[in-house]
Backbone atoms as SQL, in Angstrom:
CREATE TABLE atoms (id INTEGER PRIMARY KEY, chain TEXT, resi INTEGER, resn TEXT, atom TEXT, x REAL, y REAL, z REAL);
INSERT INTO atoms VALUES
  (1, 'A', 1, 'UNK', 'N', 22.599, -25.167, 36.761),
  (2, 'A', 1, 'UNK', 'CA', 21.900, -24.174, 36.886),
  (3, 'A', 1, 'UNK', 'C', 22.770, -23.272, 37.693),
  (4, 'A', 2, 'UNK', 'N', 23.059, -22.126, 37.800),
  (5, 'A', 2, 'UNK', 'CA', 23.176, -21.293, 39.274),
  (6, 'A', 2, 'UNK', 'C', 21.976, -20.912, 39.993),
  (7, 'A', 3, 'UNK', 'N', 22.414, -21.234, 41.403),
  (8, 'A', 3, 'UNK', 'CA', 21.164, -20.954, 42.212),
  (9, 'A', 3, 'UNK', 'C', 21.386, -19.339, 42.565),
  (10, 'A', 4, 'UNK', 'N', 20.283, -19.004, 42.836),
  (11, 'A', 4, 'UNK', 'CA', 20.013, -17.507, 43.110),
  (12, 'A', 4, 'UNK', 'C', 20.358, -17.419, 44.760),
  (13, 'A', 5, 'UNK', 'N', 21.095, -16.511, 45.062),
  (14, 'A', 5, 'UNK', 'CA', 21.199, -16.321, 46.697),
  (15, 'A', 5, 'UNK', 'C', 19.554, -16.261, 47.293),
  (16, 'A', 6, 'UNK', 'N', 19.643, -16.503, 48.753),
  (17, 'A', 6, 'UNK', 'CA', 18.509, -16.342, 49.119),
  (18, 'A', 6, 'UNK', 'C', 18.257, -14.771, 49.562),
  (19, 'A', 7, 'UNK', 'N', 16.971, -14.269, 49.155),
  (20, 'A', 7, 'UNK', 'CA', 16.564, -12.919, 49.222),
  (21, 'A', 7, 'UNK', 'C', 16.606, -12.408, 50.473),
  (22, 'A', 8, 'UNK', 'N', 17.505, -11.455, 50.366),
  (23, 'A', 8, 'UNK', 'CA', 17.926, -10.671, 51.874),
  (24, 'A', 8, 'UNK', 'C', 17.538, -9.161, 51.599),
  (25, 'A', 9, 'UNK', 'N', 16.905, -8.760, 52.721),
  (26, 'A', 9, 'UNK', 'CA', 16.448, -7.264, 52.580),
  (27, 'A', 9, 'UNK', 'C', 17.308, -6.465, 52.855),
  (28, 'A', 10, 'UNK', 'N', 17.500, -5.108, 52.177),
  (29, 'A', 10, 'UNK', 'CA', 18.747, -4.460, 52.289),
  (30, 'A', 10, 'UNK', 'C', 18.876, -3.806, 53.771),
  (31, 'A', 11, 'UNK', 'N', 20.010, -3.767, 54.476),
  (32, 'A', 11, 'UNK', 'CA', 19.690, -2.898, 55.634),
  (33, 'A', 11, 'UNK', 'C', 19.202, -1.498, 55.383),
  (34, 'A', 12, 'UNK', 'N', 18.520, -1.411, 56.219),
  (35, 'A', 12, 'UNK', 'CA', 17.912, 0.289, 56.156),
  (36, 'A', 12, 'UNK', 'C', 19.150, 0.969, 56.072),
  (37, 'A', 13, 'UNK', 'N', 20.079, 1.168, 56.977),
  (38, 'A', 13, 'UNK', 'CA', 21.354, 1.776, 56.871),
  (39, 'A', 13, 'UNK', 'C', 21.813, 2.270, 55.565),
  (40, 'A', 14, 'UNK', 'N', 21.906, 1.109, 54.847),
  (41, 'A', 14, 'UNK', 'CA', 22.218, 1.124, 53.368),
  (42, 'A', 14, 'UNK', 'C', 21.469, 1.858, 52.380),
  (43, 'A', 15, 'UNK', 'N', 20.014, 1.380, 52.672),
  (44, 'A', 15, 'UNK', 'CA', 19.100, 2.281, 51.690),
  (45, 'A', 15, 'UNK', 'C', 18.744, 3.733, 52.318),
  (46, 'A', 16, 'UNK', 'N', 19.196, 4.157, 53.038),
  (47, 'A', 16, 'UNK', 'CA', 19.388, 5.430, 53.416),
  (48, 'A', 16, 'UNK', 'C', 20.672, 6.256, 52.921),
  (49, 'A', 17, 'UNK', 'N', 21.580, 5.464, 53.026),
  (50, 'A', 17, 'UNK', 'CA', 22.944, 6.083, 52.330),
  (51, 'A', 17, 'UNK', 'C', 22.870, 6.146, 51.102),
  (52, 'A', 18, 'UNK', 'N', 22.246, 5.068, 50.452),
  (53, 'A', 18, 'UNK', 'CA', 22.065, 5.214, 48.927),
  (54, 'A', 18, 'UNK', 'C', 21.268, 6.249, 48.618),
  (55, 'A', 19, 'UNK', 'N', 20.004, 6.471, 49.090),
  (56, 'A', 19, 'UNK', 'CA', 18.871, 7.407, 48.683),
  (57, 'A', 19, 'UNK', 'C', 19.811, 8.716, 49.041),
  (58, 'A', 20, 'UNK', 'N', 20.512, 8.986, 50.170),
  (59, 'A', 20, 'UNK', 'CA', 21.102, 10.374, 50.315),
  (60, 'A', 20, 'UNK', 'C', 21.951, 10.911, 49.363),
  (61, 'A', 21, 'UNK', 'N', 23.031, 9.838, 49.127),
  (62, 'A', 21, 'UNK', 'CA', 24.318, 9.865, 47.965),
  (63, 'A', 21, 'UNK', 'C', 23.783, 10.074, 46.894),
  (64, 'A', 22, 'UNK', 'N', 22.503, 9.500, 46.671),
  (65, 'A', 22, 'UNK', 'CA', 21.819, 9.525, 45.086),
  (66, 'A', 22, 'UNK', 'C', 21.615, 11.142, 44.669),
  (67, 'A', 23, 'UNK', 'N', 21.311, 11.847, 45.716),
  (68, 'A', 23, 'UNK', 'CA', 21.243, 13.432, 45.620),
  (69, 'A', 23, 'UNK', 'C', 22.220, 14.361, 45.002),
  (70, 'A', 24, 'UNK', 'N', 23.425, 13.456, 45.087),
  (71, 'A', 24, 'UNK', 'CA', 24.509, 14.233, 44.238),
  (72, 'A', 24, 'UNK', 'C', 24.743, 13.882, 42.991),
  (73, 'A', 25, 'UNK', 'N', 23.559, 13.217, 42.208),
  (74, 'A', 25, 'UNK', 'CA', 23.346, 12.991, 40.964),
  (75, 'A', 25, 'UNK', 'C', 21.957, 13.284, 40.570),
  (76, 'A', 26, 'UNK', 'N', 21.708, 14.598, 40.411),
  (77, 'A', 26, 'UNK', 'CA', 20.254, 14.880, 40.451),
  (78, 'A', 26, 'UNK', 'C', 19.534, 14.552, 39.037),
  (79, 'A', 27, 'UNK', 'N', 20.230, 14.338, 37.901),
  (80, 'A', 27, 'UNK', 'CA', 19.731, 13.602, 36.643),
  (81, 'A', 27, 'UNK', 'C', 19.434, 12.352, 37.206),
  (82, 'A', 28, 'UNK', 'N', 19.907, 11.628, 38.190),
  (83, 'A', 28, 'UNK', 'CA', 19.471, 9.859, 37.926),
  (84, 'A', 28, 'UNK', 'C', 17.908, 9.689, 38.364),
  (85, 'A', 29, 'UNK', 'N', 17.570, 8.603, 37.662),
  (86, 'A', 29, 'UNK', 'CA', 15.939, 8.285, 37.844),
  (87, 'A', 29, 'UNK', 'C', 16.149, 7.009, 38.727),
  (88, 'A', 30, 'UNK', 'N', 15.597, 7.412, 39.988),
  (89, 'A', 30, 'UNK', 'CA', 15.629, 6.128, 40.712),
  (90, 'A', 30, 'UNK', 'C', 14.197, 5.250, 40.488),
  (91, 'A', 31, 'UNK', 'N', 14.639, 3.907, 40.527),
  (92, 'A', 31, 'UNK', 'CA', 13.400, 2.983, 40.179),
  (93, 'A', 31, 'UNK', 'C', 14.189, 1.893, 40.866),
  (94, 'A', 32, 'UNK', 'N', 13.011, 0.864, 41.176),
  (95, 'A', 32, 'UNK', 'CA', 13.572, -0.667, 41.520),
  (96, 'A', 32, 'UNK', 'C', 14.205, -1.430, 40.814),
  (97, 'A', 33, 'UNK', 'N', 15.034, -2.170, 40.846),
  (98, 'A', 33, 'UNK', 'CA', 15.724, -3.448, 40.379),
  (99, 'A', 33, 'UNK', 'C', 15.863, -4.425, 41.201),
  (100, 'A', 34, 'UNK', 'N', 15.883, -5.803, 40.763),
  (101, 'A', 34, 'UNK', 'CA', 15.868, -7.052, 41.784),
  (102, 'A', 34, 'UNK', 'C', 15.338, -6.692, 42.943),
  (103, 'A', 35, 'UNK', 'N', 14.085, -5.753, 43.085),
  (104, 'A', 35, 'UNK', 'CA', 13.327, -5.723, 44.194),
  (105, 'A', 35, 'UNK', 'C', 14.029, -4.593, 45.158),
  (106, 'A', 36, 'UNK', 'N', 15.238, -3.927, 44.577),
  (107, 'A', 36, 'UNK', 'CA', 16.087, -3.023, 45.534),
  (108, 'A', 36, 'UNK', 'C', 15.966, -1.628, 44.994),
  (109, 'A', 37, 'UNK', 'N', 16.244, -0.726, 45.632),
  (110, 'A', 37, 'UNK', 'CA', 16.338, 0.470, 45.004),
  (111, 'A', 37, 'UNK', 'C', 17.739, 0.682, 43.881),
  (112, 'A', 38, 'UNK', 'N', 17.396, 1.239, 43.082),
  (113, 'A', 38, 'UNK', 'CA', 18.717, 1.446, 41.764),
  (114, 'A', 38, 'UNK', 'C', 18.355, 2.663, 41.136),
  (115, 'A', 39, 'UNK', 'N', 19.165, 2.990, 40.168),
  (116, 'A', 39, 'UNK', 'CA', 19.166, 4.366, 39.524),
  (117, 'A', 39, 'UNK', 'C', 19.825, 4.471, 38.203),
  (118, 'A', 40, 'UNK', 'N', 19.030, 4.926, 37.407),
  (119, 'A', 40, 'UNK', 'CA', 19.370, 4.788, 36.019),
  (120, 'A', 40, 'UNK', 'C', 19.442, 5.974, 35.132),
  (121, 'A', 41, 'UNK', 'N', 20.182, 6.111, 34.098),
  (122, 'A', 41, 'UNK', 'CA', 20.226, 7.144, 33.183),
  (123, 'A', 41, 'UNK', 'C', 19.850, 6.452, 31.687),
  (124, 'A', 42, 'UNK', 'N', 19.116, 7.289, 31.303),
  (125, 'A', 42, 'UNK', 'CA', 18.550, 6.990, 29.556),
  (126, 'A', 42, 'UNK', 'C', 18.416, 5.454, 29.467),
  (127, 'A', 43, 'UNK', 'N', 17.511, 5.032, 30.533),
  (128, 'A', 43, 'UNK', 'CA', 17.512, 3.535, 30.831),
  (129, 'A', 43, 'UNK', 'C', 18.811, 2.597, 30.942),
  (130, 'A', 44, 'UNK', 'N', 19.637, 3.033, 31.241),
  (131, 'A', 44, 'UNK', 'CA', 20.954, 2.220, 31.531),
  (132, 'A', 44, 'UNK', 'C', 20.961, 2.325, 33.198),
  (133, 'A', 45, 'UNK', 'N', 21.150, 1.213, 33.649),
  (134, 'A', 45, 'UNK', 'CA', 21.208, 0.856, 35.272),
  (135, 'A', 45, 'UNK', 'C', 22.816, 1.400, 35.431),
  (136, 'A', 46, 'UNK', 'N', 22.663, 2.383, 36.394),
  (137, 'A', 46, 'UNK', 'CA', 24.394, 2.772, 36.578),
  (138, 'A', 46, 'UNK', 'C', 24.663, 2.386, 38.236),
  (139, 'A', 47, 'UNK', 'N', 23.671, 2.534, 38.959),
  (140, 'A', 47, 'UNK', 'CA', 23.753, 2.099, 40.486),
  (141, 'A', 47, 'UNK', 'C', 23.002, 1.131, 41.255),
  (142, 'A', 48, 'UNK', 'N', 22.795, 0.718, 42.281),
  (143, 'A', 48, 'UNK', 'CA', 21.978, 0.110, 42.672),
  (144, 'A', 48, 'UNK', 'C', 22.317, -0.810, 44.108),
  (145, 'A', 49, 'UNK', 'N', 21.382, -1.409, 44.835),
  (146, 'A', 49, 'UNK', 'CA', 21.458, -2.237, 46.106),
  (147, 'A', 49, 'UNK', 'C', 21.357, -3.836, 45.537),
  (148, 'A', 50, 'UNK', 'N', 21.846, -4.653, 46.168),
  (149, 'A', 50, 'UNK', 'CA', 21.543, -6.042, 46.236),
  (150, 'A', 50, 'UNK', 'C', 21.814, -6.430, 47.473),
  (151, 'A', 51, 'UNK', 'N', 20.706, -6.854, 48.226),
  (152, 'A', 51, 'UNK', 'CA', 21.061, -7.158, 49.687),
  (153, 'A', 51, 'UNK', 'C', 21.907, -6.374, 50.381),
  (154, 'A', 52, 'UNK', 'N', 22.947, -6.933, 51.110),
  (155, 'A', 52, 'UNK', 'CA', 23.713, -5.852, 51.886),
  (156, 'A', 52, 'UNK', 'C', 25.106, -5.240, 51.082),
  (157, 'A', 53, 'UNK', 'N', 24.836, -5.166, 49.747),
  (158, 'A', 53, 'UNK', 'CA', 25.777, -4.354, 48.884),
  (159, 'A', 53, 'UNK', 'C', 25.297, -3.462, 48.035),
  (160, 'A', 54, 'UNK', 'N', 25.986, -2.302, 47.780),
  (161, 'A', 54, 'UNK', 'CA', 25.814, -1.285, 46.664),
  (162, 'A', 54, 'UNK', 'C', 26.978, -1.399, 45.795),
  (163, 'A', 55, 'UNK', 'N', 26.369, -1.376, 44.506),
  (164, 'A', 55, 'UNK', 'CA', 27.056, -1.768, 43.179),
  (165, 'A', 55, 'UNK', 'C', 27.104, -0.547, 41.982),
  (166, 'A', 56, 'UNK', 'N', 28.062, -0.173, 41.332),
  (167, 'A', 56, 'UNK', 'CA', 28.308, 0.775, 40.474),
  (168, 'A', 56, 'UNK', 'C', 28.526, 0.069, 39.194),
  (169, 'A', 57, 'UNK', 'N', 28.011, 0.671, 37.804),
  (170, 'A', 57, 'UNK', 'CA', 28.497, -0.008, 36.788),
  (171, 'A', 57, 'UNK', 'C', 29.657, 1.335, 36.190),
  (172, 'A', 58, 'UNK', 'N', 31.269, 0.608, 36.125),
  (173, 'A', 58, 'UNK', 'CA', 32.181, 1.246, 35.622),
  (174, 'A', 58, 'UNK', 'C', 32.706, 0.773, 34.387),
  (175, 'A', 59, 'UNK', 'N', 33.530, 1.470, 33.924),
  (176, 'A', 59, 'UNK', 'CA', 34.686, 1.019, 32.629),
  (177, 'A', 59, 'UNK', 'C', 35.508, 0.091, 33.467),
  (178, 'A', 60, 'UNK', 'N', 36.190, -0.554, 32.574),
  (179, 'A', 60, 'UNK', 'CA', 37.516, -1.543, 32.951),
  (180, 'A', 60, 'UNK', 'C', 38.213, -0.906, 34.200),
  (181, 'A', 61, 'UNK', 'N', 38.717, 0.375, 33.692),
  (182, 'A', 61, 'UNK', 'CA', 39.671, 1.119, 34.784),
  (183, 'A', 61, 'UNK', 'C', 39.149, 1.421, 36.204),
  (184, 'A', 62, 'UNK', 'N', 37.754, 1.662, 35.993),
  (185, 'A', 62, 'UNK', 'CA', 37.072, 2.015, 37.538),
  (186, 'A', 62, 'UNK', 'C', 36.965, 0.634, 38.065),
  (187, 'A', 63, 'UNK', 'N', 36.665, -0.407, 37.481),
  (188, 'A', 63, 'UNK', 'CA', 36.227, -1.659, 38.167),
  (189, 'A', 63, 'UNK', 'C', 37.657, -2.038, 38.618),
  (190, 'A', 64, 'UNK', 'N', 38.761, -2.069, 38.259),
  (191, 'A', 64, 'UNK', 'CA', 40.231, -2.315, 38.477),
  (192, 'A', 64, 'UNK', 'C', 40.289, -1.624, 39.568),
  (193, 'A', 65, 'UNK', 'N', 40.232, -0.518, 39.829),
  (194, 'A', 65, 'UNK', 'CA', 40.282, 0.595, 40.805),
  (195, 'A', 65, 'UNK', 'C', 39.769, 0.470, 42.081),
  (196, 'A', 66, 'UNK', 'N', 38.304, -0.056, 42.055),
  (197, 'A', 66, 'UNK', 'CA', 37.733, -0.382, 43.025),
  (198, 'A', 66, 'UNK', 'C', 37.966, -1.802, 43.370),
  (199, 'A', 67, 'UNK', 'N', 38.415, -2.552, 42.679),
  (200, 'A', 67, 'UNK', 'CA', 38.885, -3.801, 43.155),
  (201, 'A', 67, 'UNK', 'C', 39.929, -3.582, 44.150),
  (202, 'A', 68, 'UNK', 'N', 40.951, -2.784, 43.761),
  (203, 'A', 68, 'UNK', 'CA', 42.379, -2.296, 44.484),
  (204, 'A', 68, 'UNK', 'C', 41.322, -1.471, 45.892),
  (205, 'A', 69, 'UNK', 'N', 40.687, -1.027, 46.016),
  (206, 'A', 69, 'UNK', 'CA', 40.188, -0.071, 47.026),
  (207, 'A', 69, 'UNK', 'C', 39.149, -1.433, 47.870),
  (208, 'A', 70, 'UNK', 'N', 39.507, -2.211, 47.590),
  (209, 'A', 70, 'UNK', 'CA', 38.549, -3.512, 48.463),
  (210, 'A', 70, 'UNK', 'C', 37.317, -3.933, 48.109),
  (211, 'A', 71, 'UNK', 'N', 36.647, -3.608, 46.860),
  (212, 'A', 71, 'UNK', 'CA', 35.383, -3.891, 46.062),
  (213, 'A', 71, 'UNK', 'C', 35.657, -5.145, 45.508),
  (214, 'A', 72, 'UNK', 'N', 34.678, -5.659, 44.742),
  (215, 'A', 72, 'UNK', 'CA', 34.808, -6.676, 44.025),
  (216, 'A', 72, 'UNK', 'C', 33.723, -6.855, 42.825),
  (217, 'A', 73, 'UNK', 'N', 33.866, -7.865, 42.185),
  (218, 'A', 73, 'UNK', 'CA', 32.677, -7.987, 40.962),
  (219, 'A', 73, 'UNK', 'C', 31.496, -8.292, 41.375),
  (220, 'A', 74, 'UNK', 'N', 30.198, -7.924, 40.974),
  (221, 'A', 74, 'UNK', 'CA', 28.850, -7.895, 41.314),
  (222, 'A', 74, 'UNK', 'C', 28.446, -8.917, 40.716),
  (223, 'A', 75, 'UNK', 'N', 28.013, -9.992, 41.425),
  (224, 'A', 75, 'UNK', 'CA', 27.455, -11.425, 41.561),
  (225, 'A', 75, 'UNK', 'C', 26.090, -11.894, 41.993),
  (226, 'A', 76, 'UNK', 'N', 24.954, -11.281, 41.278),
  (227, 'A', 76, 'UNK', 'CA', 23.650, -11.760, 42.347),
  (228, 'A', 76, 'UNK', 'C', 23.487, -12.941, 42.234),
  (229, 'A', 77, 'UNK', 'N', 23.933, -13.699, 41.200),
  (230, 'A', 77, 'UNK', 'CA', 23.944, -15.385, 41.199),
  (231, 'A', 77, 'UNK', 'C', 25.486, -15.629, 41.210),
  (232, 'A', 78, 'UNK', 'N', 25.918, -16.505, 42.520),
  (233, 'A', 78, 'UNK', 'CA', 27.163, -16.896, 42.734),
  (234, 'A', 78, 'UNK', 'C', 27.807, -17.463, 41.565),
  (235, 'A', 79, 'UNK', 'N', 28.905, -17.038, 41.053),
  (236, 'A', 79, 'UNK', 'CA', 29.715, -17.648, 39.850),
  (237, 'A', 79, 'UNK', 'C', 29.117, -16.836, 38.331),
  (238, 'A', 80, 'UNK', 'N', 28.190, -15.880, 38.755),
  (239, 'A', 80, 'UNK', 'CA', 27.729, -15.327, 37.365),
  (240, 'A', 80, 'UNK', 'C', 27.621, -13.687, 37.442),
  (241, 'A', 81, 'UNK', 'N', 28.791, -13.304, 37.465),
  (242, 'A', 81, 'UNK', 'CA', 29.036, -11.640, 37.311),
  (243, 'A', 81, 'UNK', 'C', 28.395, -11.020, 36.545),
  (244, 'A', 82, 'UNK', 'N', 27.803, -9.929, 37.214),
  (245, 'A', 82, 'UNK', 'CA', 27.454, -8.997, 36.058),
  (246, 'A', 82, 'UNK', 'C', 28.327, -7.720, 35.450),
  (247, 'A', 83, 'UNK', 'N', 28.687, -8.130, 34.057),
  (248, 'A', 83, 'UNK', 'CA', 29.574, -7.448, 33.587),
  (249, 'A', 83, 'UNK', 'C', 29.435, -5.962, 33.559),
  (250, 'A', 84, 'UNK', 'N', 30.265, -5.408, 33.584),
  (251, 'A', 84, 'UNK', 'CA', 30.725, -3.739, 33.894),
  (252, 'A', 84, 'UNK', 'C', 30.136, -3.228, 35.289),
  (253, 'A', 85, 'UNK', 'N', 30.057, -4.368, 36.184),
  (254, 'A', 85, 'UNK', 'CA', 29.244, -3.927, 37.626),
  (255, 'A', 85, 'UNK', 'C', 30.334, -4.322, 38.576),
  (256, 'A', 86, 'UNK', 'N', 30.414, -3.249, 39.842),
  (257, 'A', 86, 'UNK', 'CA', 31.582, -3.635, 40.711),
  (258, 'A', 86, 'UNK', 'C', 30.566, -3.400, 41.857),
  (259, 'A', 87, 'UNK', 'N', 30.979, -3.927, 43.112),
  (260, 'A', 87, 'UNK', 'CA', 30.461, -3.874, 44.387),
  (261, 'A', 87, 'UNK', 'C', 31.365, -2.865, 44.935),
  (262, 'A', 88, 'UNK', 'N', 30.935, -1.880, 45.655),
  (263, 'A', 88, 'UNK', 'CA', 31.424, -0.618, 46.193),
  (264, 'A', 88, 'UNK', 'C', 32.066, -1.107, 47.399),
  (265, 'A', 89, 'UNK', 'N', 33.582, -0.807, 47.632),
  (266, 'A', 89, 'UNK', 'CA', 34.159, -0.865, 48.952),
  (267, 'A', 89, 'UNK', 'C', 33.822, -0.317, 49.872),
  (268, 'A', 90, 'UNK', 'N', 33.985, -0.787, 51.133),
  (269, 'A', 90, 'UNK', 'CA', 33.425, -0.305, 52.254),
  (270, 'A', 90, 'UNK', 'C', 34.272, 0.922, 52.712),
  (271, 'A', 91, 'UNK', 'N', 35.493, 1.145, 52.409),
  (272, 'A', 91, 'UNK', 'CA', 36.057, 2.483, 52.513),
  (273, 'A', 91, 'UNK', 'C', 35.400, 3.594, 51.803),
  (274, 'A', 92, 'UNK', 'N', 34.893, 3.149, 50.547),
  (275, 'A', 92, 'UNK', 'CA', 34.159, 4.276, 49.869),
  (276, 'A', 92, 'UNK', 'C', 32.691, 4.431, 50.320),
  (277, 'A', 93, 'UNK', 'N', 32.090, 3.457, 50.977),
  (278, 'A', 93, 'UNK', 'CA', 31.042, 3.581, 51.527),
  (279, 'A', 93, 'UNK', 'C', 30.903, 4.688, 52.656),
  (280, 'A', 94, 'UNK', 'N', 32.018, 4.471, 53.390),
  (281, 'A', 94, 'UNK', 'CA', 32.071, 5.243, 54.560),
  (282, 'A', 94, 'UNK', 'C', 32.592, 6.894, 54.502),
  (283, 'A', 95, 'UNK', 'N', 32.692, 7.012, 53.270),
  (284, 'A', 95, 'UNK', 'CA', 33.150, 8.404, 52.961),
  (285, 'A', 95, 'UNK', 'C', 32.054, 9.015, 51.978),
  (286, 'A', 96, 'UNK', 'N', 31.307, 10.098, 52.438),
  (287, 'A', 96, 'UNK', 'CA', 30.277, 10.500, 51.618),
  (288, 'A', 96, 'UNK', 'C', 30.894, 11.498, 50.375),
  (289, 'A', 97, 'UNK', 'N', 32.326, 12.054, 50.413),
  (290, 'A', 97, 'UNK', 'CA', 32.461, 12.482, 49.201),
  (291, 'A', 97, 'UNK', 'C', 32.955, 11.738, 48.275),
  (292, 'A', 98, 'UNK', 'N', 33.852, 10.503, 48.841),
  (293, 'A', 98, 'UNK', 'CA', 34.292, 9.422, 47.679),
  (294, 'A', 98, 'UNK', 'C', 33.080, 8.887, 47.008),
  (295, 'A', 99, 'UNK', 'N', 31.924, 8.447, 47.991),
  (296, 'A', 99, 'UNK', 'CA', 31.022, 7.821, 47.274),
  (297, 'A', 99, 'UNK', 'C', 30.131, 8.676, 46.369),
  (298, 'A', 100, 'UNK', 'N', 30.067, 10.057, 46.761),
  (299, 'A', 100, 'UNK', 'CA', 29.417, 11.157, 45.479),
  (300, 'A', 100, 'UNK', 'C', 30.282, 10.850, 44.286),
  (301, 'A', 101, 'UNK', 'N', 31.675, 10.950, 44.442),
  (302, 'A', 101, 'UNK', 'CA', 32.741, 11.187, 43.129),
  (303, 'A', 101, 'UNK', 'C', 32.341, 9.622, 42.389),
  (304, 'A', 102, 'UNK', 'N', 32.127, 8.996, 42.963),
  (305, 'A', 102, 'UNK', 'CA', 32.241, 7.223, 42.298),
  (306, 'A', 102, 'UNK', 'C', 30.841, 7.020, 41.640),
  (307, 'A', 103, 'UNK', 'N', 29.497, 7.525, 42.352),
  (308, 'A', 103, 'UNK', 'CA', 28.293, 7.936, 41.905),
  (309, 'A', 103, 'UNK', 'C', 28.638, 8.795, 40.666),
  (310, 'A', 104, 'UNK', 'N', 29.258, 9.943, 40.446),
  (311, 'A', 104, 'UNK', 'CA', 29.083, 10.753, 39.301),
  (312, 'A', 104, 'UNK', 'C', 30.036, 9.932, 38.395),
  (313, 'A', 105, 'UNK', 'N', 30.874, 9.271, 38.619),
  (314, 'A', 105, 'UNK', 'CA', 31.624, 8.728, 37.689),
  (315, 'A', 105, 'UNK', 'C', 30.966, 7.412, 36.808),
  (316, 'A', 106, 'UNK', 'N', 30.266, 6.646, 37.886),
  (317, 'A', 106, 'UNK', 'CA', 29.605, 5.743, 37.226),
  (318, 'A', 106, 'UNK', 'C', 28.310, 6.223, 36.469),
  (319, 'A', 107, 'UNK', 'N', 27.717, 7.464, 36.816),
  (320, 'A', 107, 'UNK', 'CA', 26.848, 8.075, 36.092),
  (321, 'A', 107, 'UNK', 'C', 27.031, 8.508, 34.688),
  (322, 'A', 108, 'UNK', 'N', 28.264, 9.155, 34.629),
  (323, 'A', 108, 'UNK', 'CA', 29.207, 9.634, 33.299),
  (324, 'A', 108, 'UNK', 'C', 29.439, 8.485, 32.570),
  (325, 'A', 109, 'UNK', 'N', 29.506, 7.352, 32.836),
  (326, 'A', 109, 'UNK', 'CA', 29.799, 5.855, 31.907),
  (327, 'A', 109, 'UNK', 'C', 28.476, 5.875, 31.474),
  (328, 'A', 110, 'UNK', 'N', 27.690, 5.411, 32.486),
  (329, 'A', 110, 'UNK', 'CA', 26.481, 4.948, 32.226),
  (330, 'A', 110, 'UNK', 'C', 25.807, 5.912, 30.759),
  (331, 'A', 111, 'UNK', 'N', 25.853, 7.266, 31.038),
  (332, 'A', 111, 'UNK', 'CA', 25.585, 8.173, 30.211),
  (333, 'A', 111, 'UNK', 'C', 26.181, 8.223, 28.716),
  (334, 'A', 112, 'UNK', 'N', 27.444, 7.864, 29.008),
  (335, 'A', 112, 'UNK', 'CA', 28.479, 7.321, 27.604),
  (336, 'A', 112, 'UNK', 'C', 27.887, 6.357, 26.568),
  (337, 'A', 113, 'UNK', 'N', 27.107, 5.507, 27.528),
  (338, 'A', 113, 'UNK', 'CA', 26.639, 4.480, 26.682),
  (339, 'A', 113, 'UNK', 'C', 25.384, 4.554, 25.871),
  (340, 'A', 114, 'UNK', 'N', 24.876, 5.597, 25.891),
  (341, 'A', 114, 'UNK', 'CA', 23.669, 6.134, 25.034),
  (342, 'A', 114, 'UNK', 'C', 22.340, 5.578, 25.709),
  (343, 'A', 115, 'UNK', 'N', 21.226, 6.186, 25.150),
  (344, 'A', 115, 'UNK', 'CA', 20.128, 5.367, 25.324),
  (345, 'A', 115, 'UNK', 'C', 19.864, 4.250, 25.265),
  (346, 'A', 116, 'UNK', 'N', 19.495, 3.134, 26.236),
  (347, 'A', 116, 'UNK', 'CA', 19.058, 1.830, 25.962),
  (348, 'A', 116, 'UNK', 'C', 17.974, 1.629, 24.844),
  (349, 'A', 117, 'UNK', 'N', 18.347, 0.502, 23.991),
  (350, 'A', 117, 'UNK', 'CA', 17.252, 0.142, 23.093),
  (351, 'A', 117, 'UNK', 'C', 16.137, 0.050, 23.564),
  (352, 'A', 118, 'UNK', 'N', 14.666, 0.778, 23.359),
  (353, 'A', 118, 'UNK', 'CA', 13.546, 0.776, 23.717),
  (354, 'A', 118, 'UNK', 'C', 13.055, 1.224, 25.130),
  (355, 'A', 119, 'UNK', 'N', 14.130, 1.685, 25.730),
  (356, 'A', 119, 'UNK', 'CA', 13.957, 1.915, 27.166),
  (357, 'A', 119, 'UNK', 'C', 12.854, 3.186, 27.166),
  (358, 'A', 120, 'UNK', 'N', 12.871, 4.147, 25.731),
  (359, 'A', 120, 'UNK', 'CA', 11.754, 5.213, 26.108),
  (360, 'A', 120, 'UNK', 'C', 10.523, 4.927, 25.399),
  (361, 'A', 121, 'UNK', 'N', 10.341, 3.535, 24.603),
  (362, 'A', 121, 'UNK', 'CA', 9.299, 3.169, 24.120),
  (363, 'A', 121, 'UNK', 'C', 8.037, 2.601, 25.088),
  (364, 'A', 122, 'UNK', 'N', 6.931, 3.073, 25.007),
  (365, 'A', 122, 'UNK', 'CA', 5.965, 2.981, 25.727),
  (366, 'A', 122, 'UNK', 'C', 5.725, 1.461, 25.604),
  (367, 'A', 123, 'UNK', 'N', 5.421, 0.342, 26.256),
  (368, 'A', 123, 'UNK', 'CA', 4.782, -0.816, 25.968),
  (369, 'A', 123, 'UNK', 'C', 3.034, -0.711, 25.508),
  (370, 'A', 124, 'UNK', 'N', 2.704, -1.099, 24.535),
  (371, 'A', 124, 'UNK', 'CA', 1.366, -1.245, 24.040),
  (372, 'A', 124, 'UNK', 'C', 1.228, -2.860, 23.991),
  (373, 'A', 125, 'UNK', 'N', -0.240, -2.808, 24.333),
  (374, 'A', 125, 'UNK', 'CA', -0.876, -4.379, 24.056),
  (375, 'A', 125, 'UNK', 'C', -1.670, -4.292, 22.308),
  (376, 'A', 126, 'UNK', 'N', -1.897, -5.299, 21.925),
  (377, 'A', 126, 'UNK', 'CA', -2.739, -5.185, 20.740),
  (378, 'A', 126, 'UNK', 'C', -4.134, -5.558, 21.464),
  (379, 'A', 127, 'UNK', 'N', -5.287, -4.846, 21.077),
  (380, 'A', 127, 'UNK', 'CA', -6.473, -5.248, 21.837),
  (381, 'A', 127, 'UNK', 'C', -7.003, -6.508, 21.327),
  (382, 'A', 128, 'UNK', 'N', -7.627, -7.144, 22.331),
  (383, 'A', 128, 'UNK', 'CA', -8.265, -8.556, 22.284),
  (384, 'A', 128, 'UNK', 'C', -9.303, -8.693, 21.109),
  (385, 'A', 129, 'UNK', 'N', -8.913, -9.696, 20.477),
  (386, 'A', 129, 'UNK', 'CA', -9.759, -9.911, 19.212),
  (387, 'A', 129, 'UNK', 'C', -11.394, -10.726, 19.755),
  (388, 'A', 130, 'UNK', 'N', -12.383, -10.027, 19.333),
  (389, 'A', 130, 'UNK', 'CA', -13.778, -10.506, 19.698),
  (390, 'A', 130, 'UNK', 'C', -14.210, -11.750, 18.924),
  (391, 'A', 131, 'UNK', 'N', -14.869, -12.549, 19.350),
  (392, 'A', 131, 'UNK', 'CA', -15.106, -13.753, 18.359),
  (393, 'A', 131, 'UNK', 'C', -16.730, -13.546, 18.318);
């Protein structure tokens, strides 16, 4: 069984960068994932933070391009990469226009996947039976 990385709080600078950059995608639905800030569209996560990394959901060409820029595969558990996700390259993080463009690209890719099953279904509980 793969070990989880020790929990590490995201640096405030990265949280601020993420929050500010996400404004370039006003349709994004922010919420928490893994205890970190993330963003969704139609129930599909398209970006987020994990420890000191920002990640994006991308098609294969996008992941390959991000790798060429210095990004890598996103592995919240070492040796267990999350399919379709890539860590954002440092050069992209340093450029607000590039980061906004990549966030838009990720949002559009996740949007193309359609709504996640059950994402809009409210969770309901059956009433407890009385004895």
